[in-house]
N, C-alpha and C positions, 0 to 999 in steps of 0.2 A: 562491569557490564554497562553498555550504552543503549539507551532507548532511542530509536529512530522512528519518528512519527510524521505523518502528513495528513492534512485535511484537504478534501476535494469537494467540488461541486459536481453533481451528476449532470450529464448532458441530456439533451432532448432524446437522443437515441436510447439512453438508459431508461428514461421514463417510458418511452414507447415500447421497449422490450419487456418492461416490468422490473421495478426496482429490486424486489426480493430475489428474483432470478439472477440479476446482474450482480448483486452483492454476493450471492452464493458462488457465482462463477469467478469473481475476483478473489474471493476468500480461498477457494480451492487452488487457484493459480499461485497465490503468494505462499500458501502452506506447502505447496510442492517444491518451492525453492529451498526450504529448510533441509539441510543435509547435502545440498547440491552446491551451495555457495559457502566458501570458507568463512567461519566466524558467525554466520547467521544461525541463531539458536531458537528463534521464535518469530512467527509472522502471522498476522491476521488482518482481515478487513471487516468492518462493521459499520452500521449506520451511526451517525452522530446524533445523539438524542437531545443535545442542548437546544432549547427552543429559540434562543436569541442568536444563534450562529448562522451565518450565511453559507456555511459549508455543510454538505450532506453526509459525507463519508469520511471515516477514519481508517487510515492504514497505520498499524502499530507493529513494530518489530524490535527485536533485541539482538544485539551483537556482543561478542566477547570483548571487543576493543574498538575504540573509535577508528583505528587504522584499518579496520575491516570494511568500513562503509564505502570509501572510494572504489576499491576493487569490485565490490558488490554492484555498485551503480554501473560499472563498465562491463560487467559480466554478460555473457551471451544469454544466460538464464534470465537475468533481470531485463535485458533489452527485449527479449521475446515477450515477457509479461507486459512490459511498458507499451510495446507496440499494440498488443491486444487491448490493453486498458485505455489507451488514448481515445478510443471511440466512445468511452463511457464516462470519463472524468476530465475536468478542466479546473483552472484556477487553483493550482496547488499552493498550499501554505505549509511549509515543513519546519521541523525542529528536531534537534538532537539534544539529549539530556543524559547526564550521568546518573546511573541508578544508585 
């Protein structure tokens, strides 16, 4: 299993619309990808609680294999989510790790 994670900074639009509602919207969107993208077995979005981090948001996902990540990133399902999320997040910092 591979863990695919990214930290983001929330945009002004996210703050203006209300962080809790935006986080819930993004979380619902990534959870809806599970079962629709080959190899994606878990996905969630939550606030980053680390006090000393410049990033506000954590995207956490699990894949069966590392080879599943590139097709996921290019999938129509992911592109639709990313297009929606672009208004709310910026400054991505990503990492993949073996479980």
